[in-house]
C-alpha positions in Angstrom: -20.3 32.2 24.4 -17.1 30.7 25.8 -14.1 31.6 23.7 -12.6 28.2 23.4 -9.6 29.4 21.4 -8.7 31.8 24.2 -8.9 29.1 26.8 -6.5 26.8 24.8 -4.2 29.7 24.3 -4.2 30.4 28.0 -3.4 26.8 28.8 -0.5 26.9 26.3 0.7 30.1 28.0 0.5 28.4 31.4 2.3 25.4 30.1 5.3 27.6 29.3 5.8 28.0 33.0 6.4 24.3 33.5 10.0 23.2 33.1 10.3 20.3 30.6 6.6 20.4 29.9 5.3 17.0 29.0 1.5 17.3 29.0 -1.6 18.3 30.9 -3.5 16.4 33.6 -7.2 17.5 33.8 -9.1 16.9 37.1 -12.2 15.4 35.6 -15.4 14.8 37.6 -17.8 14.3 34.8 -19.7 17.4 35.9 -20.6 20.3 33.6 -17.5 22.4 34.2 -14.8 19.8 33.9 -16.6 18.3 30.9 -16.6 21.6 29.1 -12.9 22.1 29.9 -11.9 18.7 28.7 -14.0 19.2 25.5 -12.4 22.6 24.8 -8.9 21.2 25.1 -9.6 18.1 23.1 -11.4 20.0 20.3 -8.6 22.7 20.3 -5.9 20.2 19.6 -4.2 20.6 23.0 -2.0 17.5 23.5 -0.8 15.5 25.2 -3.6 15.4 27.7 -5.0 12.9 30.1 -8.0 13.0 32.5 -8.1 11.7 36.1 -11.3 11.1 38.0 -11.0 11.0 41.8 -13.6 8.7 43.3 -14.1 9.7 46.9 -16.3 6.7 47.6 -18.9 8.8 49.3 -21.8 8.0 47.0 -21.7 4.2 46.2 -25.3 4.2 45.0 -24.4 6.1 41.8 -20.7 5.0 41.5 -21.2 2.5 38.7 -23.4 4.8 36.6 -20.9 7.7 37.3 -17.9 5.7 36.2 -19.6 4.5 33.1 -20.5 8.0 32.0 -17.0 9.3 32.5 -15.4 6.5 30.6 -17.8 7.0 27.7 -17.3 10.8 27.6 -13.5 10.5 27.6 -13.5 7.7 25.0 -15.6 9.8 22.6 -13.0 12.6 23.0 -10.1 10.3 22.6 -8.7 11.3 25.9 -7.3 8.6 28.3 -9.0 8.4 31.6 -7.6 7.2 34.9 -9.9 6.5 37.9 -8.2 6.9 41.3 -10.0 6.0 44.5 -9.3 7.8 47.7 -10.4 7.4 51.3 -11.9 10.5 52.9 -11.0 10.7 56.5 -12.9 13.4 58.4 -11.5 14.5 61.8 -13.8 15.2 64.6 -15.5 18.6 64.1 -14.0 18.9 60.6 -16.0 19.4 57.4 -16.5 16.4 55.1 -16.5 18.8 52.2 -13.0 20.1 53.2 -11.8 16.6 53.8 -12.9 15.4 50.4 -11.2 18.5 48.8 -7.9 17.8 50.7 -8.0 14.1 49.6 -8.7 15.1 46.0 -5.8 17.6 45.8 -3.5 15.2 47.6 -4.3 12.5 45.0 -3.8 15.0 42.1 -0.4 16.0 43.6 0.6 12.3 43.7 -0.7 11.4 40.3 0.7 14.4 38.4 3.9 13.4 36.5 7.0 15.5 36.3 6.5 18.2 33.7 2.7 18.0 33.7 0.5 21.0 34.1 -2.5 20.2 36.4 -5.8 21.8 35.3 -9.1 22.3 37.2 -12.3 23.7 35.9 -13.0 26.4 38.5 -14.8 29.3 37.0 -16.0 32.9 37.9 -18.9 31.8 40.2 -16.6 29.4 42.0 -14.2 32.3 42.7 -17.1 34.4 44.0 -18.2 31.6 46.3 -14.7 31.0 47.6 -14.2 34.7 48.4 -17.5 34.9 50.3 -16.7 31.7 52.3 -13.3 33.1 53.2 -14.9 36.4 54.2 -17.3 34.6 56.5 -14.4 32.7 58.1 -12.7 36.0 58.9 -9.8 35.4 56.4 -7.2 38.1 55.6 -5.9 39.1 52.2 -4.4 35.7 51.4 -7.7 34.0 51.9 -9.8 36.7 50.3 -7.6 36.4 47.2 -9.4 33.1 46.7 -7.9 31.2 43.8 -5.2 32.1 41.4 -5.5 31.4 37.7 -1.9 30.0 37.7 -0.8 28.5 41.0 1.0 25.6 42.5 -0.1 22.1 43.7 2.7 20.6 45.7 5.6 20.9 43.3 3.4 21.0 40.2 2.0 24.0 38.3 -1.8 24.3 38.7 -3.9 26.1 36.0 -7.5 27.3 36.3 -8.1 28.6 32.7 -11.8 29.1 33.2 -11.5 31.3 36.3 -12.7 34.5 34.6 -15.4 32.6 32.6 -19.0 32.9 33.8 -21.1 29.9 34.6 -23.6 31.1 32.0 -21.0 31.0 29.2 -20.0 27.5 30.3 -23.6 26.3 30.2 -24.1 27.9 26.8 -21.0 26.1 25.4 -22.3 22.8 26.7 -25.7 23.3 25.1 -24.1 24.4 21.8 -22.0 21.2 21.6 -24.8 18.9 22.9 -22.5 17.8 25.8 -23.8 15.4 28.5 -22.6 15.5 32.0 -23.2 13.8 35.3 -24.6 15.9 38.2 -22.9 15.1 41.5 -25.8 14.4 44.0 -23.8 15.9 46.8 -24.2 19.3 45.1 -27.8 19.4 46.4 -26.8 18.8 50.1 -27.2 22.1 51.8 -25.4 21.0 54.9 -22.2 21.9 53.0 -21.5 25.6 53.3 -20.6 26.1 49.7 -23.9 24.5 48.5 -25.9 26.5 51.0 -24.3 29.7 49.8 -24.8 28.7 46.1 -28.4 27.7 46.5 -29.8 30.2 49.0 -27.6 33.3 49.3 -26.0 34.0 46.0 -29.2 33.9 43.9 -30.7 36.7 46.0 -27.5 38.7 45.8 -27.3 38.3 42.1 -30.9 39.5 41.7 -30.0 42.7 43.5 -26.5 43.0 42.0 -26.4 41.4 38.6 -22.7 41.8 38.2 -21.9 40.2 41.5 -19.6 37.5 40.3 -17.4 39.8 38.3 -17.3 42.3 41.1 -16.2 39.7 43.7 -13.7 38.3 41.3 -12.2 41.8 40.8 -12.1 42.3 44.6 -10.2 38.9 44.8 -7.7 40.3 42.4 -7.2 43.4 44.5 -6.8 41.1 47.6 -4.2 39.0 45.7 -2.2 42.2 45.0 -2.4 43.2 48.7 -1.3 39.8 49.8 1.6 39.9 47.4 2.7 43.3 48.8 2.4 41.9 52.3 4.7 38.9 51.4 7.3 41.3 49.8 7.3 43.4 53.0 7.5 40.4 55.2 10.4 38.9 53.2 12.4 42.1 53.6 11.5 42.3 57.3 12.4 38.7 57.9 16.0 39.3 56.6 16.3 42.0 59.2 15.0 40.0 62.2 16.3 36.4 61.5 19.3 35.3 63.6 20.9 32.4 61.9 18.1 31.2 59.7 14.4 31.9 59.2 13.4 29.7 62.1 15.2 32.0 64.6 13.8 35.5 65.2 15.4 38.3 67.1 12.9 39.6 69.7 14.5 43.0 70.1 14.4 43.7 66.4 10.8 42.5 66.3 9.9 44.8 69.1 11.0 47.9 67.1 8.3 47.1 64.4 4.7 48.2 64.4 2.2 45.6 65.6 1.0 45.0 62.0 4.5 44.5 60.6 5.5 42.3 63.5 2.4 40.1 63.0 3.0 40.0 59.3 6.6 38.9 59.5 6.0 36.3 62.2 3.2 34.7 60.1 5.5 34.8 57.1 8.4 33.2 59.0 6.1 30.4 60.2 4.9 29.7 56.6 8.5 29.9 55.3 9.3 27.0 57.7 6.4 24.9 56.2 4.7 25.1 59.6 0.9 25.4 60.1 -0.1 29.0 60.9 -1.5 29.0 64.5 -5.0 30.0 65.2 -5.6 33.6 66.3 -5.4 32.9 70.1 -2.1 30.9 69.7 -0.7 33.6 67.4 -1.6 36.2 70.1 0.3 34.2 72.7 3.3 33.9 70.4 3.3 37.7 69.9 3.1 38.2 73.6 6.0 35.8 74.1 8.1 37.9 71.7 7.0 41.1 73.4 8.0 40.0 77.0 11.2 41.8 78.2 13.2 38.6 78.8 13.2 35.1 79.9 11.9 31.8 78.5 8.6 30.5 77.4 6.8 28.4 74.8 3.7 28.4 72.7 2.4 25.2 71.1 -0.2 24.6 68.4 -1.3 21.8 66.1 1.6 21.6 63.6 4.2 23.8 65.3 5.7 25.4 68.4 7.7 28.5 69.4 10.3 28.3 72.1 12.1 31.4 73.5 15.6 31.5 74.9 17.2 34.8 75.9 16.4 37.2 73.1 15.6 34.7 70.3 12.4 32.8 69.4 12.8 29.5 67.7 10.1 28.2 65.4 10.0 24.4 65.3 7.7 21.7 64.0 8.4 19.5 67.0 11.2 18.5 69.3 13.0 15.3 68.5 13.1 12.8 71.4 16.1 12.9 73.6 18.7 10.2 72.6 18.8 7.1 74.7 21.5 7.0 77.4 24.4 5.0 76.4 23.9 5.5 72.6 27.2 5.8 70.7 28.8 5.2 67.4 32.3 5.5 65.9 33.3 8.4 63.7 35.3 7.4 60.6 36.7 9.7 57.9 34.3 10.5 55.1 31.7 8.1 56.5 28.5 10.0 57.7 27.4 8.9 61.1 23.7 8.7 61.3 22.3 10.1 64.6 19.2 8.7 66.3 15.7 10.3 66.2 16.4 12.2 63.0 19.0 14.4 64.6 21.0 14.4 61.4 24.4 13.1 60.5 27.9 13.9 61.6 30.7 13.7 59.0 34.5 13.8 59.5 35.9 15.6 56.5 39.5 14.4 56.5 41.2 12.2 53.9 43.6 10.4 56.2 42.6 8.1 59.1 42.7 9.7 62.5 45.3 8.2 64.9 42.8 8.2 67.7 39.5 6.4 67.7 36.7 9.0 67.7 33.4 8.2 69.3 30.1 10.1 69.0 27.6 10.1 71.9 25.3 12.5 73.7 25.3 14.3 77.0 24.9 12.1 80.1 26.0 14.6 82.7 29.3 15.7 84.2 31.2 16.2 81.0 34.0 18.7 81.2 36.1 20.5 78.6 39.9 20.8 78.7 40.7 24.4 78.1 43.8 25.7 76.3 45.2 27.2 79.6 45.2 23.8 81.2 42.0 24.3 83.2 38.6 22.7 82.7 35.1 24.0 82.2 31.8 22.2 82.6 29.9 21.6 79.4 26.8 23.2 81.0 28.8 26.5 81.4 30.1 26.1 77.8 26.5 25.7 76.5 25.4 28.8 78.4 28.3 31.0 77.2 27.7 30.0 73.6 23.9 30.7 73.8 22.9 27.1 73.1 19.1 26.7 73.9 18.4 24.2 76.7 16.4 21.9 74.5 19.3 21.5 72.1 21.9 20.6 74.6 20.9 17.0 75.1 20.4 16.7 71.4 23.8 18.0 70.3 26.3 15.3 69.4 29.5 15.1 71.3 32.8 13.7 70.0 35.3 12.0 72.3 38.8 10.8 71.7 39.1 8.2 74.4 37.7 9.9 77.5 38.5 13.4 76.2 35.7 15.6 74.9 37.1 17.0 71.7 34.1 18.5 69.7 30.6 19.7 70.4 28.5 19.5 67.3 30.7 21.1 64.6 32.7 23.1 67.2 36.2 21.9 67.7 37.6 22.1 71.2 41.3 22.7 72.1 41.8 19.0 72.6 40.7 18.2 69.0 43.5 15.9 67.6 43.3 17.4 64.1 43.7 21.0 64.9 45.3 21.8 61.6 42.2 20.7 59.7 39.7 23.5 59.5 36.0 22.7 59.2 36.8 19.0 59.9 33.3 18.3 61.2 30.0 18.8 59.4 26.7 18.4 61.3 23.7 18.2 59.0 20.9 18.5 61.5 
């Protein structure tokens, strides 16, 4: 039988991980698993708690009956219920099941209040299904680790307190407490991979290996540990290969690593920049770009890009458009100047007004720099000597005093009228 007290204790333990804990939000579908979780928490005196039902709008023929059941169930428990409708948008070639899951989690992220712990009713069999699906997709340790009992959902803590509880124990609890639940009709649709696995594959495997779910859950734990070790190694390696920040990687330093460590740290750097990890073919192209002896190159994928200049690879989400010719703005003390196309802001950090009017604009061609020896240098040569990548040159703000170029980004040139002021310019790109 499900140990309800242990579940409540676990949720309380997880709640301690939430700063300024203010309550729990249960993802409630009205099905068997979430009904049992909600009943356990309500009967165990866990408060404050509220339930949210995400209506995907995919089954309008049973929507009214479904909503009515959920309202009745929550009212009997004395738990407030919120119904949130989402639109499931399935991209061409994508899974409707995956799109519905993404929409559900996005809604929960949006609805969870600051200080709330989000709870889902995933159990041991769900963990086994997830691991097998990831295995069939060719996932590595991160994917094979399946679900964590305590994880994150956006910037909220996510708890799965039933993750080591068997489906049989959940069913026994529901029968013992005469619970009623609503069966989602889509669970019978075998065109969904998870349903096909659940209905056709796993029953045969469990007949042969009765402890299958526990075994796969244990393997998932081992994979989670392996994934954690990979992340720790990658974090240490990234400190050794990053140039200025984690989006700039030193190709020479990377070339000294083994293939496995190089691949590991590059994937980690991409994720650290909140970029989508490229598919295997694109990742292979990126590794080849890093391995080439010199020169330039680029690799693009859905959600990110990598550009090489000299011995550095830059990981970017996308390139901002080039500023329009003729754009300009005045630079006043302590007043941030907003740059176009999300190129950041430029701030003059001086207390007293500058005697000369300072204007910010972008490269148009032919700009020259007055050198301290009285000579001049083209801005193109300056960019090259300072290792500024080509794509950044047209997107770097230039500061002029009259017709004189006095600063490039935050870099003050000899003609800067406020030479006594150190760090006078701040460019928050």
